[in-house]
Structures are given as structure tokens and as C-alpha cells.
Backbone bond lengths (Angstrom), bond angles and torsions (degrees), N, CA, C in turn:
res aa  C-N    CA-C-N  psi(-1)  N-CA   C-N-CA  omega(-1)  CA-C   N-CA-C  phi
1 M - - - 1.446 - - 1.531 107.71 -
2 A 1.315 116.49 128.80 1.464 121.85 -179.69 1.524 110.56 -69.56
3 K 1.336 115.52 142.77 1.458 121.59 -178.37 1.522 108.15 -127.15
4 K 1.330 116.29 133.34 1.461 121.04 179.98 1.521 108.96 -137.01
5 T 1.333 116.07 125.31 1.464 121.65 176.77 1.517 107.64 -99.00
6 E 1.326 116.97 130.44 1.460 119.04 -176.06 1.524 112.43 -148.21
7 L 1.327 114.06 156.10 1.455 122.20 175.73 1.518 109.08 -87.13
8 G 1.330 115.81 141.41 1.458 120.50 176.33 1.521 110.73 -89.72
9 N 1.309 115.96 -171.92 1.458 121.70 179.02 1.522 110.58 -72.68
10 A 1.317 115.66 136.09 1.466 122.04 -180.00 1.528 110.12 -72.50
11 L 1.334 114.58 146.78 1.453 122.12 178.17 1.523 107.54 -127.76
12 S 1.326 117.16 126.94 1.469 121.19 178.15 1.516 109.77 -95.23
13 V 1.342 115.62 128.53 1.461 122.44 179.00 1.521 106.91 -133.49
14 G 1.332 117.09 113.53 1.462 119.99 -176.41 1.522 109.02 59.90
15 G 1.309 117.39 -125.97 1.456 121.35 178.37 1.518 113.37 -97.64
16 L 1.339 117.47 12.91 1.459 121.42 -177.90 1.516 111.45 -112.63
17 T 1.307 115.43 152.93 1.465 121.96 171.29 1.520 106.72 -117.29
18 I 1.329 116.38 131.19 1.456 122.48 -178.85 1.525 108.24 -116.64
19 V 1.352 115.03 127.52 1.462 121.01 -178.64 1.532 108.35 -123.02
20 P 1.331 118.11 117.62 1.463 119.74 177.15 1.527 111.02 -76.06
21 V 1.330 115.62 150.13 1.458 121.64 176.36 1.521 107.45 -126.61
22 A 1.329 116.95 131.01 1.459 121.02 -179.08 1.523 110.07 -138.89
23 V 1.311 114.69 157.71 1.458 120.82 172.89 1.528 106.22 -112.50
24 T 1.324 115.68 134.35 1.453 122.03 -178.62 1.523 108.43 -114.75
25 F 1.311 116.01 131.44 1.457 122.33 176.54 1.516 107.41 -111.89
26 G 1.313 116.78 138.05 1.447 118.98 179.28 1.512 112.62 -159.59
27 D 1.320 115.32 157.60 1.453 121.27 179.98 1.523 107.99 -158.31
28 T 1.294 115.65 149.29 1.465 121.03 172.86 1.523 108.18 -126.63
29 R 1.314 115.17 144.64 1.462 121.33 179.34 1.510 108.75 -140.03
30 Q 1.324 114.41 145.18 1.449 119.00 175.45 1.521 107.87 -102.98
31 V 1.323 115.32 125.28 1.460 122.54 177.46 1.518 106.78 -120.67
32 E 1.315 115.12 109.39 1.458 122.25 -175.13 1.524 109.14 54.63
33 D 1.330 118.53 -115.88 1.463 120.74 -177.42 1.523 112.82 -101.39
34 R 1.334 117.75 16.13 1.457 121.64 -178.09 1.522 110.54 -121.46
35 V 1.321 114.34 150.53 1.461 120.28 174.33 1.518 107.37 -111.06
36 M 1.331 115.71 130.00 1.455 121.14 -179.28 1.529 108.36 -113.73
37 A 1.321 116.94 129.98 1.467 121.86 178.17 1.527 108.70 -117.84
38 V 1.331 114.52 135.46 1.460 121.17 179.88 1.517 107.59 -132.14
39 G 1.327 117.52 137.31 1.457 119.35 178.35 1.509 112.19 -170.87
40 Y 1.328 114.68 161.31 1.449 120.61 175.21 1.520 109.02 -160.30
41 S 1.328 116.45 161.62 1.462 122.92 177.92 1.513 109.45 -116.90
42 E 1.318 114.70 148.26 1.457 121.26 178.78 1.527 108.15 -132.42
43 A 1.328 116.77 128.45 1.467 121.11 178.91 1.517 110.28 -66.79
44 L 1.341 116.77 137.74 1.459 122.19 176.71 1.519 111.97 -109.12
45 A 1.346 115.62 -42.99 1.466 119.48 -171.79 1.522 109.57 -170.37
46 V 1.333 114.33 173.58 1.454 121.75 165.89 1.524 106.82 -127.29
47 I 1.303 115.28 143.42 1.461 121.58 175.75 1.519 106.66 -103.13
48 V 1.325 116.29 125.84 1.464 121.76 -179.80 1.525 107.20 -110.75
49 I 1.336 115.71 118.46 1.458 121.66 -175.73 1.516 108.94 -115.31
50 G 1.322 115.37 122.67 1.453 122.29 176.29 1.515 109.44 -107.82
51 P 1.323 117.46 -174.72 1.458 120.80 -177.93 1.529 113.90 -61.92
52 S 1.340 117.32 -31.43 1.465 118.53 -175.88 1.524 114.49 -128.09
53 S 1.339 117.82 0.84 1.462 119.06 179.94 1.520 110.80 -152.46
54 A 1.331 114.47 164.58 1.466 121.21 176.75 1.520 107.96 -142.22
55 E 1.323 116.04 139.83 1.457 121.95 178.11 1.519 109.12 -135.75
56 V 1.319 114.56 152.68 1.454 121.36 176.60 1.524 107.89 -109.46
57 L 1.324 116.51 123.48 1.459 122.57 177.72 1.529 106.87 -106.02
58 T 1.334 116.59 111.30 1.460 120.40 -176.92 1.520 110.86 -84.12
59 V 1.322 116.52 160.77 1.460 120.27 178.84 1.526 111.42 -67.40
60 S 1.326 117.92 -19.59 1.466 120.71 177.57 1.524 112.07 -84.44
61 G 1.354 117.58 -3.01 1.457 121.32 176.01 1.517 115.03 99.18
62 D 1.325 118.14 1.26 1.461 121.07 178.27 1.524 110.89 -79.12
63 I 1.326 116.04 150.24 1.459 122.57 173.66 1.527 106.50 -115.39
64 L 1.331 116.17 119.45 1.460 122.10 -175.78 1.520 110.47 -123.65
65 S 1.317 115.42 156.49 1.464 120.02 170.70 1.533 107.91 -79.60
66 L 1.326 116.17 165.54 1.465 119.42 175.60 1.519 110.79 -59.98
67 E 1.335 117.00 -36.62 1.462 121.23 -179.71 1.527 110.76 -65.16
68 E 1.328 116.81 -44.89 1.469 120.50 179.11 1.526 111.18 -62.91
69 F 1.322 116.13 -41.86 1.460 120.22 179.06 1.532 110.52 -66.43
70 G 1.336 116.33 -38.59 1.461 120.70 176.97 1.519 112.35 -63.62
71 D 1.334 116.99 -32.81 1.463 120.39 175.90 1.534 110.85 -65.67
72 L 1.338 116.45 -35.59 1.463 120.71 179.01 1.528 112.52 -75.93
73 Y 1.333 116.11 -31.98 1.468 121.94 -177.09 1.530 109.04 -130.38
74 P 1.344 117.34 75.36 1.467 120.27 -175.46 1.533 114.18 -60.76
75 E 1.330 117.33 -22.38 1.466 119.74 178.24 1.530 111.62 -67.45
76 L 1.332 117.66 -15.24 1.471 122.01 178.80 1.525 112.97 -100.59
77 E 1.325 117.02 -4.47 1.466 121.15 -170.35 1.533 113.37 -53.70
78 E 1.320 118.10 -44.58 1.472 120.66 -179.38 1.529 111.11 -64.83
79 Q 1.324 117.29 -43.03 1.464 120.65 178.89 1.528 111.20 -65.92
80 L 1.338 116.74 -39.15 1.454 120.25 178.99 1.532 111.31 -65.36
81 H 1.323 116.12 -36.24 1.472 119.88 178.51 1.531 110.72 -60.11
82 R 1.324 116.81 -38.09 1.479 120.67 179.63 1.526 112.43 -70.20
83 L 1.334 117.68 -18.52 1.471 120.91 -179.09 1.513 113.37 -85.26
84 R 1.311 117.82 -11.93 1.475 120.23 -176.61 1.525 110.17 -61.40
85 P 1.322 116.89 133.76 1.476 119.89 177.62 1.532 110.81 -62.07
86 Q 1.300 115.56 142.94 1.474 120.87 177.68 1.515 109.04 -88.00
87 S 1.332 116.41 112.51 1.472 120.28 -178.41 1.502 110.98 -93.20
């Protein structure tokens, strides 16, 4: 089953930006003359970006830096780099 980790749409609340992170699993199979698709998404974390800092709050309760989260999910590293606050 294919797995894809991706950032969702950003939401601005007050002076913060919140970005959801989810992993999506999916697969397609052909059975005789039909194509069957199966998939689901699972929340991983939210990224909270303020004027001078950003933190990742995971669903397991951990608080990580963008760098630490990028180490866990290298496929997101480029996108996470663009989220860093400009000091």
C-alpha cells in the first residue's frame, strides 16, 4: 500500500499559522473488469508557526522542532524549510 506524508492547508489564527500534517495510505487494484481503490488518512501532527519560532506538536504529545520533524520525515524537509519564520 502506497504511503504519502503531506502538509495540509495552513490556517491563520491570531498571530499564529497552523499547518496540519497527515499520512495517507492508498492502493488500487484491478479485479476482472473493475478497479478498486482503498485509502485513508491519519493525522500525525500540527505545525504551529509564530512570528519568531515554529514547533511541531505530534498526536502522541511530543513537541519537536522543524529540524527534528524533518529528520523523522525527510520527504517533507524542503517544505518544512519554507515554513521557518524569518527572523
